[in-house]
A tleap script that builds the chain and sets N, CA, C and O, in Angstrom:
source leaprc.protein.ff14SB
mol = sequence {
  NMET LYS ILE LYS LYS LYS PRO MET LYS ILE
  LYS ALA PRO GLY GLU GLY GLY ALA THR ILE
  ALA ASP ARG PHE ARG LEU ASP VAL PRO GLU
  GLY LYS GLY ALA LYS GLY GLY SER GLY VAL
  GLY LYS THR ALA ALA THR TRP ALA PHE SER
  PHE GLY LEU ILE ALA LEU ALA VAL MET ALA
  GLY LEU ALA TRP MET LEU TYR SER HIE LEU
  GLU TYR LEU GLN ASN CVAL
}
set mol.1.N position { 0.840 -1.174 0.000 }
set mol.1.CA position { 0.000 0.000 0.000 }
set mol.1.C position { 0.889 1.244 0.000 }
set mol.1.O position { 1.760 1.399 0.856 }
set mol.2.N position { 0.658 2.108 -0.957 }
set mol.2.CA position { 1.454 3.314 -1.075 }
set mol.2.C position { 0.625 4.523 -0.657 }
set mol.2.O position { -0.565 4.611 -0.958 }
set mol.3.N position { 1.252 5.418 0.016 }
set mol.3.CA position { 0.605 6.662 0.425 }
set mol.3.C position { 1.103 7.763 -0.493 }
set mol.3.O position { 2.301 8.036 -0.569 }
set mol.4.N position { 0.177 8.382 -1.180 }
set mol.4.CA position { 0.545 9.472 -2.075 }
set mol.4.C position { 0.433 10.786 -1.320 }
set mol.4.O position { -0.618 11.120 -0.772 }
set mol.5.N position { 1.503 11.504 -1.301 }
set mol.5.CA position { 1.511 12.797 -0.619 }
set mol.5.C position { 1.442 13.899 -1.653 }
set mol.5.O position { 2.187 13.904 -2.634 }
set mol.6.N position { 0.537 14.832 -1.419 }
set mol.6.CA position { 0.444 15.993 -2.286 }
set mol.6.C position { 1.384 17.062 -1.762 }
set mol.6.O position { 1.481 17.261 -0.552 }
set mol.7.N position { 2.063 17.738 -2.637 }
set mol.7.CA position { 2.956 18.809 -2.154 }
set mol.7.C position { 2.139 19.962 -1.582 }
set mol.7.O position { 1.149 20.400 -2.168 }
set mol.8.N position { 2.574 20.434 -0.438 }
set mol.8.CA position { 1.885 21.544 0.218 }
set mol.8.C position { 2.394 22.860 -0.328 }
set mol.8.O position { 3.594 23.039 -0.534 }
set mol.9.N position { 1.481 23.773 -0.559 }
set mol.9.CA position { 1.848 25.111 -1.000 }
set mol.9.C position { 1.831 26.025 0.207 }
set mol.9.O position { 0.780 26.239 0.811 }
set mol.10.N position { 2.957 26.552 0.555 }
set mol.10.CA position { 3.070 27.447 1.703 }
set mol.10.C position { 3.178 28.870 1.186 }
set mol.10.O position { 4.057 29.196 0.388 }
set mol.11.N position { 2.274 29.701 1.652 }
set mol.11.CA position { 2.278 31.095 1.236 }
set mol.11.C position { 3.281 31.879 2.076 }
set mol.11.O position { 3.570 31.538 3.223 }
set mol.12.N position { 3.788 32.914 1.480 }
set mol.12.CA position { 4.697 33.801 2.200 }
set mol.12.C position { 3.914 34.538 3.279 }
set mol.12.O position { 2.706 34.720 3.127 }
set mol.13.N position { 4.559 34.969 4.365 }
set mol.13.CA position { 3.837 35.630 5.463 }
set mol.13.C position { 3.068 36.873 5.049 }
set mol.13.O position { 2.083 37.214 5.703 }
set mol.14.N position { 3.468 37.555 4.005 }
set mol.14.CA position { 2.785 38.768 3.589 }
set mol.14.C position { 1.559 38.505 2.730 }
set mol.14.O position { 0.747 39.407 2.525 }
set mol.15.N position { 1.413 37.302 2.230 }
set mol.15.CA position { 0.312 36.996 1.317 }
set mol.15.C position { -0.850 36.363 2.059 }
set mol.15.O position { -0.647 35.588 2.994 }
set mol.16.N position { -2.042 36.683 1.654 }
set mol.16.CA position { -3.226 36.016 2.196 }
set mol.16.C position { -3.369 36.166 3.689 }
set mol.16.O position { -3.151 35.200 4.420 }
set mol.17.N position { -3.719 37.317 4.159 }
set mol.17.CA position { -3.791 37.575 5.589 }
set mol.17.C position { -4.877 36.810 6.313 }
set mol.17.O position { -4.862 36.760 7.543 }
set mol.18.N position { -5.824 36.210 5.600 }
set mol.18.CA position { -6.937 35.533 6.258 }
set mol.18.C position { -6.808 34.013 6.182 }
set mol.18.O position { -7.820 33.313 6.156 }
set mol.19.N position { -5.604 33.502 6.148 }
set mol.19.CA position { -5.458 32.046 6.020 }
set mol.19.C position { -5.953 31.317 7.252 }
set mol.19.O position { -6.587 30.269 7.131 }
set mol.20.N position { -5.678 31.849 8.443 }
set mol.20.CA position { -6.146 31.187 9.662 }
set mol.20.C position { -7.659 31.311 9.781 }
set mol.20.O position { -8.326 30.355 10.178 }
set mol.21.N position { -8.205 32.464 9.446 }
set mol.21.CA position { -9.649 32.654 9.522 }
set mol.21.C position { -10.370 31.763 8.515 }
set mol.21.O position { -11.483 31.311 8.783 }
set mol.22.N position { -9.760 31.505 7.374 }
set mol.22.CA position { -10.381 30.635 6.375 }
set mol.22.C position { -10.497 29.200 6.864 }
set mol.22.O position { -11.414 28.484 6.461 }
set mol.23.N position { -9.598 28.774 7.710 }
set mol.23.CA position { -9.658 27.406 8.223 }
set mol.23.C position { -10.861 27.189 9.131 }
set mol.23.O position { -11.417 26.091 9.171 }
set mol.24.N position { -11.263 28.213 9.851 }
set mol.24.CA position { -12.350 28.087 10.824 }
set mol.24.C position { -13.671 28.648 10.321 }
set mol.24.O position { -14.620 28.784 11.092 }
set mol.25.N position { -13.740 28.968 9.058 }
set mol.25.CA position { -14.965 29.519 8.491 }
set mol.25.C position { -15.994 28.406 8.340 }
set mol.25.O position { -15.660 27.298 7.919 }
set mol.26.N position { -17.235 28.699 8.681 }
set mol.26.CA position { -18.316 27.737 8.540 }
set mol.26.C position { -18.970 27.933 7.180 }
set mol.26.O position { -19.450 29.016 6.849 }
set mol.27.N position { -18.976 26.879 6.421 }
set mol.27.CA position { -19.621 26.941 5.115 }
set mol.27.C position { -21.069 26.512 5.267 }
set mol.27.O position { -21.358 25.338 5.495 }
set mol.28.N position { -21.973 27.468 5.139 }
set mol.28.CA position { -23.399 27.181 5.249 }
set mol.28.C position { -23.960 27.096 3.839 }
set mol.28.O position { -23.894 28.067 3.085 }
set mol.29.N position { -24.515 25.937 3.475 }
set mol.29.CA position { -25.111 25.836 2.142 }
set mol.29.C position { -26.272 26.807 1.998 }
set mol.29.O position { -26.995 27.069 2.959 }
set mol.30.N position { -26.444 27.335 0.805 }
set mol.30.CA position { -27.514 28.292 0.592 }
set mol.30.C position { -28.861 27.606 0.736 }
set mol.30.O position { -29.051 26.481 0.274 }
set mol.31.N position { -29.781 28.288 1.373 }
set mol.31.CA position { -31.118 27.746 1.568 }
set mol.31.C position { -31.274 26.968 2.861 }
set mol.31.O position { -32.396 26.631 3.238 }
set mol.32.N position { -30.182 26.675 3.551 }
set mol.32.CA position { -30.280 25.924 4.800 }
set mol.32.C position { -29.936 26.774 6.008 }
set mol.32.O position { -29.870 26.255 7.122 }
set mol.33.N position { -29.718 28.051 5.818 }
set mol.33.CA position { -29.383 28.940 6.922 }
set mol.33.C position { -30.633 29.355 7.675 }
set mol.33.O position { -31.740 28.908 7.377 }
set mol.34.N position { -30.433 30.206 8.641 }
set mol.34.CA position { -31.553 30.696 9.430 }
set mol.34.C position { -32.423 31.596 8.553 }
set mol.34.O position { -31.913 32.466 7.847 }
set mol.35.N position { -33.717 31.385 8.602 }
set mol.35.CA position { -34.620 32.175 7.781 }
set mol.35.C position { -35.207 33.354 8.532 }
set mol.35.O position { -35.878 34.197 7.937 }
set mol.36.N position { -34.964 33.422 9.824 }
set mol.36.CA position { -35.463 34.544 10.613 }
set mol.36.C position { -34.297 35.381 11.104 }
set mol.36.O position { -33.157 35.208 10.671 }
set mol.37.N position { -34.599 36.271 11.996 }
set mol.37.CA position { -33.546 37.103 12.525 }
set mol.37.C position { -32.710 36.401 13.578 }
set mol.37.O position { -31.519 36.677 13.714 }
set mol.38.N position { -33.328 35.493 14.325 }
set mol.38.CA position { -32.626 34.894 15.445 }
set mol.38.C position { -32.091 33.508 15.148 }
set mol.38.O position { -31.087 33.108 15.738 }
set mol.39.N position { -32.703 32.781 14.284 }
set mol.39.CA position { -32.268 31.431 14.000 }
set mol.39.C position { -32.800 30.414 14.991 }
set mol.39.O position { -32.358 29.265 14.981 }
set mol.40.N position { -33.728 30.800 15.840 }
set mol.40.CA position { -34.322 29.896 16.817 }
set mol.40.C position { -35.681 29.473 16.287 }
set mol.40.O position { -36.450 30.294 15.786 }
set mol.41.N position { -35.969 28.182 16.402 }
set mol.41.CA position { -37.244 27.682 15.909 }
set mol.41.C position { -38.415 28.159 16.743 }
set mol.41.O position { -38.261 28.543 17.902 }
set mol.42.N position { -39.586 28.127 16.134 }
set mol.42.CA position { -40.790 28.609 16.818 }
set mol.42.C position { -41.160 27.689 17.979 }
set mol.42.O position { -41.583 28.160 19.035 }
set mol.43.N position { -41.002 26.381 17.786 }
set mol.43.CA position { -41.338 25.433 18.848 }
set mol.43.C position { -40.407 25.599 20.048 }
set mol.43.O position { -40.853 25.603 21.195 }
set mol.44.N position { -39.119 25.734 19.774 }
set mol.44.CA position { -38.155 25.901 20.869 }
set mol.44.C position { -38.414 27.189 21.636 }
set mol.44.O position { -38.312 27.218 22.862 }
set mol.45.N position { -38.747 28.252 20.918 }
set mol.45.CA position { -39.035 29.522 21.584 }
set mol.45.C position { -40.298 29.425 22.427 }
set mol.45.O position { -40.365 30.008 23.510 }
set mol.46.N position { -41.304 28.692 21.943 }
set mol.46.CA position { -42.539 28.517 22.701 }
set mol.46.C position { -42.278 27.734 23.982 }
set mol.46.O position { -42.772 28.101 25.048 }
set mol.47.N position { -41.501 26.655 23.882 }
set mol.47.CA position { -41.168 25.866 25.080 }
set mol.47.C position { -40.381 26.700 26.085 }
set mol.47.O position { -40.662 26.660 27.282 }
set mol.48.N position { -39.406 27.449 25.607 }
set mol.48.CA position { -38.594 28.267 26.514 }
set mol.48.C position { -39.440 29.335 27.196 }
set mol.48.O position { -39.277 29.589 28.390 }
set mol.49.N position { -40.338 29.958 26.449 }
set mol.49.CA position { -41.203 30.979 27.024 }
set mol.49.C position { -42.145 30.388 28.059 }
set mol.49.O position { -42.357 30.985 29.115 }
set mol.50.N position { -42.718 29.210 27.769 }
set mol.50.CA position { -43.656 28.598 28.713 }
set mol.50.C position { -42.941 28.157 29.991 }
set mol.50.O position { -43.473 28.337 31.086 }
set mol.51.N position { -41.748 27.585 29.867 }
set mol.51.CA position { -41.015 27.204 31.067 }
set mol.51.C position { -40.533 28.425 31.839 }
set mol.51.O position { -40.395 28.373 33.061 }
set mol.52.N position { -40.280 29.508 31.143 }
set mol.52.CA position { -39.942 30.754 31.827 }
set mol.52.C position { -41.105 31.276 32.650 }
set mol.52.O position { -40.916 31.753 33.769 }
set mol.53.N position { -42.316 31.185 32.095 }
set mol.53.CA position { -43.499 31.600 32.854 }
set mol.53.C position { -43.731 30.693 34.063 }
set mol.53.O position { -44.095 31.169 35.138 }
set mol.54.N position { -43.520 29.392 33.884 }
set mol.54.CA position { -43.677 28.463 35.012 }
set mol.54.C position { -42.654 28.784 36.098 }
set mol.54.O position { -42.990 28.784 37.282 }
set mol.55.N position { -41.419 29.054 35.710 }
set mol.55.CA position { -40.383 29.397 36.687 }
set mol.55.C position { -40.713 30.695 37.410 }
set mol.55.O position { -40.468 30.823 38.610 }
set mol.56.N position { -41.266 31.657 36.681 }
set mol.56.CA position { -41.669 32.921 37.304 }
set mol.56.C position { -42.791 32.696 38.314 }
set mol.56.O position { -42.784 33.301 39.386 }
set mol.57.N position { -43.751 31.835 37.987 }
set mol.57.CA position { -44.843 31.535 38.915 }
set mol.57.C position { -44.317 30.823 40.166 }
set mol.57.O position { -44.760 31.114 41.277 }
set mol.58.N position { -43.377 29.895 39.991 }
set mol.58.CA position { -42.799 29.196 41.141 }
set mol.58.C position { -42.041 30.177 42.030 }
set mol.58.O position { -42.147 30.109 43.254 }
set mol.59.N position { -41.288 31.078 41.434 }
set mol.59.CA position { -40.549 32.061 42.228 }
set mol.59.C position { -41.491 33.009 42.964 }
set mol.59.O position { -41.223 33.386 44.105 }
set mol.60.N position { -42.588 33.395 42.321 }
set mol.60.CA position { -43.567 34.257 42.993 }
set mol.60.C position { -44.196 33.514 44.168 }
set mol.60.O position { -44.401 34.098 45.232 }
set mol.61.N position { -44.499 32.246 43.985 }
set mol.61.CA position { -45.056 31.442 45.078 }
set mol.61.C position { -44.083 31.312 46.236 }
set mol.61.O position { -44.486 31.401 47.396 }
set mol.62.N position { -42.815 31.104 45.937 }
set mol.62.CA position { -41.816 31.003 47.000 }
set mol.62.C position { -41.628 32.333 47.720 }
set mol.62.O position { -41.459 32.360 48.939 }
set mol.63.N position { -41.656 33.432 46.978 }
set mol.63.CA position { -41.532 34.742 47.616 }
set mol.63.C position { -42.720 35.012 48.530 }
set mol.63.O position { -42.549 35.526 49.635 }
set mol.64.N position { -43.932 34.666 48.072 }
set mol.64.CA position { -45.118 34.835 48.911 }
set mol.64.C position { -45.006 33.974 50.169 }
set mol.64.O position { -45.350 34.427 51.261 }
set mol.65.N position { -44.526 32.735 50.023 }
set mol.65.CA position { -44.393 31.842 51.170 }
set mol.65.C position { -43.382 32.387 52.188 }
set mol.65.O position { -43.626 32.341 53.394 }
set mol.66.N position { -42.255 32.900 51.703 }
set mol.66.CA position { -41.264 33.475 52.618 }
set mol.66.C position { -41.806 34.711 53.323 }
set mol.66.O position { -41.554 34.906 54.512 }
set mol.67.N position { -42.549 35.549 52.600 }
set mol.67.CA position { -43.112 36.759 53.211 }
set mol.67.C position { -44.156 36.400 54.266 }
set mol.67.O position { -44.201 37.015 55.332 }
set mol.68.N position { -44.997 35.406 53.971 }
set mol.68.CA position { -46.005 35.007 54.958 }
set mol.68.C position { -45.351 34.370 56.180 }
set mol.68.O position { -45.833 34.540 57.300 }
set mol.69.N position { -44.267 33.644 55.976 }
set mol.69.CA position { -43.548 33.070 57.110 }
set mol.69.C position { -42.892 34.167 57.941 }
set mol.69.O position { -42.831 34.069 59.167 }
set mol.70.N position { -42.401 35.210 57.276 }
set mol.70.CA position { -41.819 36.335 58.003 }
set mol.70.C position { -42.883 37.031 58.855 }
set mol.70.O position { -42.620 37.394 60.002 }
set mol.71.N position { -44.075 37.216 58.303 }
set mol.71.CA position { -45.166 37.821 59.068 }
set mol.71.C position { -45.538 36.951 60.277 }
set mol.71.O position { -45.839 37.471 61.351 }
set mol.72.N position { -45.516 35.647 60.094 }
set mol.72.CA position { -45.826 34.727 61.201 }
set mol.72.C position { -44.773 34.861 62.301 }
set mol.72.O position { -45.107 34.875 63.485 }
set mol.73.N position { -43.510 34.958 61.910 }
set mol.73.CA position { -42.448 35.062 62.907 }
set mol.73.C position { -42.443 36.416 63.607 }
set mol.73.O position { -41.975 36.505 64.742 }
set mol.74.N position { -42.940 37.456 62.981 }
set mol.74.CA position { -43.002 38.775 63.592 }
set mol.74.C position { -43.982 38.791 64.779 }
set mol.74.O position { -43.768 39.516 65.750 }
set mol.75.N position { -45.041 38.002 64.698 }
set mol.75.CA position { -46.057 37.998 65.747 }
set mol.75.C position { -45.667 37.140 66.945 }
set mol.75.O position { -46.293 37.243 68.000 }
set mol.76.N position { -44.665 36.313 66.807 }
set mol.76.CA position { -44.303 35.402 67.896 }
set mol.76.C position { -43.520 36.075 68.958 }
set mol.76.O position { -43.141 35.440 69.942 }
savepdb mol mol.pdb
quit
């Protein structure tokens, strides 16, 4: 089994200033990119919003419970 090596072309330091950036560039095929402004799906945004509301309700309930417990301790 033979391994064929292709000769590497090394650019001079002054040429092609974006060689490192080109290595890490993401190639997004046309038509498969984000179609909205945020790139987040509608279902994911709905789930996140609903769980955010549930978390807000739980925090409000806990705050009410702590305040009522504080009032109870004030009278003792």
